[in-house]
PAGU-806989 format. One record per residue (C-alpha): residue number from 1; x, y, z. Coordinates in nm, 4 decimals. Example, Ala and Ser with C-alpha at 12.3 -4.5 7.8 and 13.67 -1.06 7.14 Angstrom:
<atoms>
  num         x         y         z
    1    1.2300   -0.4500    0.7800
    2    1.3670   -0.1060    0.7140
</atoms>
This chain:
<atoms>
  num         x         y         z
    1   10.0483   14.0665   19.5379
    2   10.3061   13.8355   19.6933
    3   10.6481   14.0072   19.6729
    4   10.9590   13.7957   19.7186
    5   11.3141   13.9020   19.8029
    6   11.5861   13.6340   19.7841
    7   11.9399   13.6620   19.9192
    8   12.1836   13.7917   19.6583
    9   12.4271   13.5196   19.5529
   10   12.6652   13.7046   19.3202
   11   13.0151   13.6894   19.4779
   12   13.0733   13.9575   19.7406
   13   12.7273   14.1079   19.6876
   14   12.5933   14.2275   20.0224
   15   12.3034   14.4485   19.9127
   16   11.9393   14.3430   19.9404
   17   11.6485   14.4186   19.7072
   18   11.3927   14.5228   19.9689
   19   11.4624   14.7235   20.2831
   20   11.2455   14.6862   20.5941
   21   11.1053   15.0333   20.5173
   22   10.9944   14.9209   20.1707
   23   10.8546   14.5991   20.3139
   24   10.6523   14.7986   20.5648
   25   10.5076   15.0165   20.2885
   26   10.4087   14.7123   20.0835
   27   10.2517   14.5306   20.3783
   28   10.0618   14.8463   20.4676
   29    9.9032   14.8393   20.1213
   30    9.7817   14.4853   20.1687
   31   10.0607   14.2974   19.9924
   32   10.2477   13.9983   20.1318
   33   10.6254   14.0281   20.1519
   34   10.8418   13.7182   20.1823
   35   11.2138   13.7531   20.2451
   36   11.4755   13.4801   20.2410
   37   11.6384   13.4337   20.5809
   38   11.9590   13.6354   20.6009
   39   11.8910   13.8350   20.2835
   40   11.9444   14.1688   20.4576
   41   12.2305   14.0719   20.6847
   42   12.5043   14.2115   20.4620
   43   12.3350   14.5529   20.4626
   44   12.2747   14.5464   20.8382
   45   11.9098   14.4316   20.8391
   46   11.8437   14.1141   21.0366
   47   11.5408   13.8901   20.9940
   48   11.3754   14.0441   21.3006
   49   11.3728   14.3862   21.1300
   50   11.1605   14.2438   20.8490
   51   10.9335   14.0459   21.0783
   52   10.8735   14.3585   21.2880
   53   10.7110   14.5302   20.9880
   54   10.4968   14.2325   20.8885
   55   10.7171   14.0522   20.6348
   56   10.7498   13.6743   20.6468
   57   11.0883   13.5035   20.6597
   58   11.1370   13.2053   20.4266
   59   11.4255   12.9606   20.4602
   60   11.5360   12.9101   20.0995
   61   11.5547   13.0943   19.7701
   62   11.3655   12.8103   19.6057
   63   11.0671   12.8746   19.8299
   64   11.0797   13.2487   19.7638
   65   11.0853   13.1996   19.3861
   66   10.8115   12.9354   19.4030
   67   10.5724   13.1460   19.6133
   68   10.6263   13.5020   19.4878
   69   10.4337   13.6779   19.2115
   70   10.7095   13.9397   19.1857
   71   11.0790   13.8888   19.2593
   72   11.2681   14.2015   19.3672
   73   11.6476   14.1806   19.3595
   74   11.9562   14.3950   19.3168
   75   12.1811   14.2112   19.0720
   76   12.0874   14.0199   18.7587
   77   11.9602   13.6689   18.8322
   78   12.2415   13.4171   18.8279
   79   12.2101   13.0951   18.6267
   80   12.0712   12.8937   18.9177
   81   11.8151   13.1673   18.9886
   82   11.7059   13.1926   18.6275
   83   11.6084   12.8270   18.6366
   84   11.3627   12.9095   18.9170
   85   11.1787   13.1820   18.7252
   86   10.8463   13.0816   18.5751
   87   10.5973   13.1954   18.3158
   88   10.3957   13.4971   18.4245
   89   10.6289   13.5846   18.7116
   90   10.7499   13.9448   18.7384
   91   11.1211   14.0168   18.7894
   92   11.2286   14.3645   18.8996
   93   11.6059   14.4151   18.9262
   94   11.9180   14.5271   18.7421
   95   11.9621   14.3155   18.4288
   96   12.2312   14.4673   18.1990
   97   12.1337   14.2313   17.9172
   98   12.3272   14.3791   17.6236
   99   12.6607   14.2093   17.7052
  100   12.4979   13.8954   17.8501
  101   12.3399   13.6715   17.5880
  102   12.3158   13.3695   17.8216
  103   12.1029   13.5626   18.0707
  104   11.8891   13.7097   17.7940
  105   11.8183   13.3682   17.6421
  106   11.7338   13.2212   17.9823
  107   11.4926   13.5029   18.0660
  108   11.3217   13.4627   17.7304
  109   11.2919   13.0871   17.7844
  110   11.1476   13.1321   18.1339
  111   10.8390   13.3190   18.0101
  112   10.8767   13.5778   18.2870
  113   10.8224   13.9530   18.2614
  114   11.1474   14.1345   18.3420
  115   11.1738   14.5058   18.4169
  116   11.5284   14.6410   18.4388
  117   11.6177   14.9132   18.6855
  118   11.8809   15.0541   18.4504
  119   11.6388   15.1409   18.1667
  120   11.3545   15.2971   18.3683
  121   11.3503   15.6679   18.2805
  122   11.2163   15.9934   18.4244
  123   11.0621   16.3132   18.2876
  124   11.4026   16.4779   18.2529
  125   11.5394   16.1920   18.0455
  126   11.7427   16.0575   18.3368
  127   11.7729   15.7055   18.4759
  128   11.6358   15.7337   18.8297
  129   11.7028   15.3751   18.9357
  130   12.0539   15.3728   18.7966
  131   12.1480   15.7144   18.9339
  132   12.1863   15.6153   19.3033
  133   12.4277   15.3345   19.2208
  134   12.6028   15.5519   18.9629
  135   12.6594   15.8077   19.2375
  136   12.8012   15.5405   19.4682
  137   13.0170   15.3806   19.1965
  138   13.1429   15.7204   19.0837
  139   13.2492   15.8119   19.4348
  140   13.4105   15.4727   19.4873
  141   13.6040   15.4713   19.1589
  142   13.8849   15.7117   19.2606
  143   13.9056   15.5441   19.6008
  144   13.9506   15.2006   19.4434
  145   14.1816   15.3434   19.1792
  146   14.3966   15.5082   19.4460
  147   14.4271   15.1733   19.6238
  148   14.5264   15.0038   19.2976
  149   14.7858   15.2752   19.2296
  150   14.9759   15.1692   19.5403
  151   15.2919   14.9791   19.4493
  152   15.2018   14.6801   19.6666
  153   14.8865   14.6372   19.4580
  154   15.0659   14.6546   19.1239
  155   15.0303   15.0259   19.0578
  156   15.2808   15.3024   18.9919
  157   15.3197   15.3930   19.3561
  158   15.1683   15.7394   19.3101
  159   14.9763   15.9254   19.5814
  160   14.6604   16.0886   19.4504
  161   14.7240   16.4291   19.6083
  162   15.1027   16.4250   19.5970
  163   15.2943   16.6106   19.8701
  164   15.4690   16.9497   19.8815
  165   15.7337   16.9406   19.6120
  166   15.5851   16.6322   19.4396
  167   15.2980   16.6626   19.1937
  168   14.9620   16.4830   19.2273
  169   14.8309   16.1924   19.0252
  170   14.6836   16.2776   18.6875
  171   14.3346   16.1351   18.6395
  172   14.1264   16.1215   18.3221
  173   13.7530   16.0645   18.3604
  174   13.5845   15.9592   18.0356
  175   13.2199   16.0622   18.0589
  176   13.0709   16.3613   18.2360
  177   12.7401   16.2108   18.3454
  178   12.6419   16.1021   18.6956
  179   12.9286   15.8557   18.7389
  180   13.1878   16.0830   18.5862
  181   13.0834   16.3915   18.7802
  182   13.0967   16.2119   19.1143
  183   13.4264   16.0439   19.0245
  184   13.5802   16.3775   18.9261
  185   13.4613   16.5477   19.2443
  186   13.6118   16.2806   19.4675
  187   13.9370   16.2534   19.2714
  188   13.9778   16.6316   19.2793
  189   13.8918   16.6313   19.6475
  190   14.1769   16.3848   19.7020
  191   14.4069   16.6401   19.5416
  192   14.4482   16.4802   19.1996
  193   14.4872   16.6709   18.8729
  194   14.1599   16.5747   18.7003
  195   14.0342   16.6129   18.3444
  196   13.6777   16.5142   18.2488
  197   13.6015   16.4283   17.8862
  198   13.2525   16.4360   17.7366
  199   13.0939   16.4768   17.3927
  200   12.8134   16.7070   17.5078
  201   12.9047   17.0743   17.4979
  202   12.6060   17.1685   17.7195
  203   12.7275   16.9139   17.9746
  204   13.0823   17.0493   17.9615
  205   12.9468   17.4029   18.0116
  206   12.7446   17.2788   18.3094
  207   13.0498   17.1142   18.4659
  208   13.2557   17.4275   18.4139
  209   12.9850   17.6533   18.5576
  210   12.9214   17.4379   18.8646
  211   13.2691   17.3108   18.9481
  212   13.4867   17.5864   18.8078
  213   13.8543   17.5268   18.8839
  214   13.7988   17.1994   19.0705
  215   13.8793   17.0024   18.7556
  216   13.9431   17.0597   18.3853
  217   13.7141   16.9567   18.1010
  218   13.7729   16.8535   17.7417
  219   13.5677   16.7557   17.4401
  220   13.5990   16.3802   17.4144
  221   13.7693   16.2699   17.0942
  222   14.0119   15.9978   16.9933
  223   14.2772   16.2607   16.9311
  224   14.2502   16.4264   17.2709
  225   14.2426   16.0910   17.4497
  226   14.5597   15.9837   17.2673
  227   14.7220   16.3082   17.3779
  228   14.6248   16.2600   17.7430
  229   14.6868   15.8860   17.7878
  230   15.0676   15.9116   17.8151
  231   15.0248   16.1571   18.1041
  232   14.7619   15.9592   18.2943
  233   14.8178   15.7728   18.6186
  234   14.4506   15.6689   18.6259
  235   14.1730   15.6503   18.3675
  236   13.8144   15.6120   18.4919
  237   13.5684   15.4822   18.2340
  238   13.2297   15.6370   18.3084
  239   13.0430   15.6152   17.9776
  240   12.6871   15.4884   17.9444
  241   12.4510   15.4229   17.6566
  242   12.1245   15.3222   17.8309
  243   12.0636   14.9502   17.7959
  244   12.3313   14.9066   17.5288
  245   12.6839   14.7695   17.5313
  246   12.9476   15.0255   17.6287
  247   13.1769   15.1535   17.3507
  248   13.5444   15.0512   17.3683
  249   13.7340   15.3755   17.4175
  250   14.0858   15.2638   17.5126
  251   14.2532   14.9962   17.2997
  252   14.5218   14.7518   17.4028
  253   14.7604   14.8872   17.1411
  254   14.7502   15.2215   17.3258
  255   14.8943   15.0712   17.6431
  256   15.2448   15.1079   17.5004
  257   15.2326   15.4875   17.5384
  258   15.0941   15.4716   17.8926
  259   15.2972   15.4721   18.2124
  260   15.3693   15.1205   18.3476
  261   15.1471   15.0650   18.6507
  262   14.8833   15.3136   18.5385
  263   14.5311   15.2137   18.6419
  264   14.2115   15.1685   18.4426
  265   13.8914   15.1733   18.6512
  266   13.5999   15.0517   18.4397
  267   13.2700   15.1595   18.5937
  268   13.0938   15.0571   18.2702
  269   13.1828   14.6904   18.3195
  270   12.8181   14.5948   18.3843
  271   12.7514   14.6967   18.0239
  272   13.0519   14.5083   17.8884
  273   13.3213   14.7615   17.9776
  274   13.4624   15.0616   17.7926
  275   13.8222   14.9384   17.7623
  276   13.9154   14.6722   17.5076
  277   14.0823   14.4534   17.7714
  278   13.8126   14.4828   18.0394
  279   13.6643   14.1700   18.1955
  280   13.4449   14.1574   18.5019
  281   13.6134   14.0933   18.8363
  282   13.4888   14.0576   19.1937
  283   13.5639   14.2263   19.5243
  284   13.7472   13.9091   19.6259
  285   13.9884   13.9374   19.3306
  286   13.9377   14.2868   19.1880
  287   14.2544   14.3679   18.9945
  288   14.4457   14.2163   18.7031
  289   14.7294   14.3297   18.4765
  290   14.7475   14.3493   18.0977
  291   15.0707   14.4735   17.9391
  292   15.1802   14.6417   18.2653
  293   14.8483   14.8326   18.2937
  294   14.6379   14.7568   18.6011
  295   14.2635   14.6984   18.5576
  296   13.9982   14.7405   18.8294
  297   13.6750   14.6049   18.6804
  298   13.4504   14.4962   18.9686
  299   13.1000   14.4467   18.8308
  300   12.9151   14.5333   19.1513
  301   13.1233   14.8138   19.2984
  302   12.8423   14.9544   19.5175
  303   12.8206   14.6165   19.6934
  304   13.1338   14.7151   19.8838
  305   12.9315   14.9767   20.0739
  306   12.6210   14.7647   20.1026
  307   12.4279   14.9592   20.3639
  308   12.4629   15.2969   20.1946
  309   12.3893   15.1412   19.8559
  310   12.0871   14.9440   19.9747
  311   11.9272   15.2457   20.1401
  312   11.9927   15.4668   19.8359
  313   11.8599   15.2078   19.5928
  314   11.5590   15.1293   19.8107
  315   11.4587   15.4946   19.8188
  316   11.4563   15.5008   19.4386
  317   11.2959   15.1651   19.3606
  318   11.0206   15.1645   19.6245
  319   10.7652   15.3839   19.4390
  320   10.7986   15.1716   19.1243
  321   10.7819   14.8462   19.3191
  322   10.4648   14.9615   19.4910
  323   10.3086   15.0696   19.1606
  324   10.3801   14.7266   19.0108
  325   10.2350   14.5520   19.3154
  326    9.9274   14.7768   19.3384
  327    9.8361   14.7734   18.9684
  328   10.0124   14.4776   18.8094
  329   10.2865   14.5330   18.5521
  330   10.0574   14.5963   18.2544
  331    9.8460   14.8721   18.4084
  332   10.1440   15.0252   18.5894
  333   10.3404   15.0446   18.2633
  334   10.0405   15.1687   18.0659
  335    9.9984   15.4567   18.3094
  336   10.3701   15.5370   18.3343
  337   10.5746   15.5430   18.0116
  338   10.8905   15.5847   18.2179
  339   10.8300   15.2502   18.3875
  340   10.7398   15.0970   18.0504
  341   11.0890   15.1959   17.9335
  342   11.2181   14.9467   18.1886
  343   11.0429   14.6515   18.0253
  344   11.3114   14.4317   17.8669
  345   11.1486   14.0880   17.8447
  346   10.7893   13.9631   17.8398
  347   10.6589   13.6112   17.7769
  348   10.9470   13.5004   17.5591
  349   10.9761   13.8297   17.3700
  350   11.2589   14.0826   17.3900
  351   11.1235   14.4356   17.4239
  352   11.4330   14.6585   17.4446
  353   11.5747   14.7568   17.1054
  354   11.9312   14.8301   17.2171
  355   11.9637   14.4812   17.3635
  356   11.8257   14.3271   17.0450
  357   12.0765   14.5220   16.8363
  358   12.3655   14.4146   17.0591
  359   12.2713   14.0457   17.0560
  360   12.1093   14.0082   16.7155
  361   11.7699   13.9139   16.8600
  362   11.4418   14.0393   16.7157
  363   11.2489   14.2751   16.9428
  364   10.8903   14.3873   16.9771
  365   10.7851   14.7372   17.0804
  366   10.6746   14.7308   17.4457
  367   10.3630   14.9383   17.3735
  368   10.2382   14.6526   17.1546
  369   10.2105   14.4353   17.4652
  370    9.9833   14.6661   17.6638
</atoms>
């Protein structure tokens, strides 16, 4: 199979879909890997690193899309990229379709087969291709929130860990999954007073057993959140419903009880955001204010640490990429139901129910296509 990797063009996105290590593995199995010139530069991989393992460097994205049987990316294809997709071509990347009707319609119109990293599953019910970036985003969230809390950036002017005689910042983390756990660990490590909210009692027991006194836990409810919001200096939204739009957990009318300059960090922004006033921002312009509450809603947070993120993502995606290249999407998905769970679009048909429900588009069951 001919595997293509274009340069990411989303603003301030420095990751790359294929590492030289992954390219070497694919070439070693008899596949051809074509990489757009400069695609790996932001993550510290120059063209020579790809050529050294047998990949071929191509000048433009147009050539990569035109020649490749499978396109491997990091972020969802932008509008100009979607126009280059063609019938029968395989796209393997993050998609986050539920809050993005324009992308969904374009993918359906292209006739391509699109497998989304964020809905591939594993035997334990986890999301193995989302987890590495969730870990990165979770660890970044308190760091970015702490920066936003600084007065010069619009925040309350509160130091996360406080100082002797002055209390620490109070942080609420909504969601105790991968993102929330990593966010809570880092925030607590910075000295903040942290409370993690989740609706799963087994998960809350796990967090209490593993992390003990590092942070507090609470059963997530509208009542408890209303009680905690007036105390919060920072709220980190870390909720996820696989493949579906994120629920709105903090409303604008609640801002009146919050401290002026408090910070909302929305890690769920790729799925539409979990705060009513969330809208996607970029690393170039990451923060905005609504009713004296600061919002940090960067849609590709892990892109800020591109080398770490690329290596972590590459480790996770490589086995699936190789299976798709070795067997073709249909056989690979037939043999692996966890990879089949990643199928979102095929030949003009939507195959992921949660996306269909969010956008009002009819879906077909992916097994019917095998």
